[in-house]
N, C-alpha and C positions, 0 to 999 in steps of 0.2 A: 339362792337362785340368781342367775344373772338375768337382768331384765333386757328386753330388746332395745336396740338403739332408737327405734322410732315407734314402738308400741304396735297395737293392732292395726292402726291405720298409718300408712307411710306417706309422707309428703312426696308428691310427684315432682321431681326436679324440673321437668319440662312442662308440667301441667299449667294451664292458664290460671293465673292469680294464685299459684301455689296450692291448688285444690287438693283435698285429701283423696287418696286412692286406696283401695283395699289390697292387702297383701296376705297370701296364705301363711298360716302359722306352722312352724316346725318346732317340735320339742326334741332337744338333744339330751340324752341321758348318758353322760360320760364323766368318769371320775378323774381322768387326767386333765389338768387345767390347760395344758398346751394343745391337746387334741380337741378339747371342747372349744377353745378359742379359734382354732383352725376351722373346725366345722361351722361354727357360728359365722365366721368371716366369709367363708366360701358360700354358704347358703344365703347370708345377708346380702352379699354382693350380687347374688343371682335373683334378688327381689323378694326373698322370703323374710318374714318376721320370725326371729329365732329366739327361743328361750332355752336356757340350759339348766340342768340339774346334775349334781355330782354324785348322787346316790339313788338307789331304787326306792328308798324309804319315802313315803308320801307322794309318790308319782301319781297314783290314781286320783288323789284329791286335786293335784295340780292339773291333771288332764281334764277333769270336770270343770275346773275354773278357766283354763286357757282354751279348751276346745281345739286342740291342734288338728291339722289335716294330715300330718305325717309325724311319726316318731322315729328318730334315729337312735338306736340303742346299742351300747357296748355290753358285752357279756361279763367282763371281769369287773364287777362293781363291789364296793365295800358293803358289808352287812347283809346283802341279799343279792343273789346272782341275777344277771340279766336274763338268763334262760328261764328262771322261775317267774320273773316279772312278765316275760313274753307269754308264758302259758296262762298266767292270771289275766293279762289284758285280753287275750283271745277267748277266755272262758266267761268274761263279764259282758253281758249284752250291750252295756253302754259304751264299752271301749273296743269291742271286737271289730267293728267296721273300720277302725282307724288303722291304716297300713303302718307296719313296723318294718323298718330297714335295719338289719343288724350289721354293724360295722365293728369288727373285732379281730384281734390276733388269735382268738381262741375258738375259731369256727369249727375246728376238728373235734372239739369237746362237746359240741352241741348235738344232742341226740336227734336222729332223723325225724322223729315225730314232732319235735319242737322246731326244727329247721323248716319244716313244711308250713309252719304258722307264719313265717316272715314273708313280707312282700319281696324282699331281696336280701341276699347275703353278700357282704363285701369284706374281704380280708384286708387287714392292715399290714403293710401300708396300702392304701387304696388309690385307685386312679380317680382323679378329680372329675373327669368327664363321665366315668361310670357312676360316681356318686350323684352328680347332678342329674344324669339321665334317670337313675333309679328314683330319686326324690320327685322329679317331674312326672314320671310315669305313675308313681304311687299316689301323687297328689292331684292327679287329674280329677277335678271336682264335678260332682253332679249338682243340679239345682238344689236338691234336698240337703246336700252337705253344705252348700253355701248358706242356705237359710239357717241350718243348725249353728253354723259359725256366728251368724248375725243374731242368734237368739230368737229367731222367728219360726213360725210354723211353715212347713213346706206348702206351696200352693197346691190346690186340688187340680187334678188333670182336667183339661177343657173337654167337655163332651158335647157333641152335636145334638 
């Protein structure tokens, strides 16, 4: 696994006294090193903390550890297909709420019932603006998701 450049908390370059600021986490599951590096660089430059995995094996354990806000998934992975991983992620109550963006040259091979599980489908080669828009839209966070990322319980609603 490739670790993020700045971890879960990213140093704000313009922040007062170099204060730490929070950055959303994106997990990229991509077996091609060049594609994984490109995705990590694009998303990292856009303010996300990015982790990459080169195989679908062990992804669910890493998701529980990293608590990503969005997963970017290739379909053509070694040992286990991205389509099978997508179905498993959406069948698991712990990972089902995490949006999955499929970025693959194999979109036509994805069965419609599995394609419906993805937050977005982008064909390779992808348009950078479309990728960033899809990740931004999928990663729009609720307060409960922010608390989950921080390992805290969501606050109870205020009642009059």
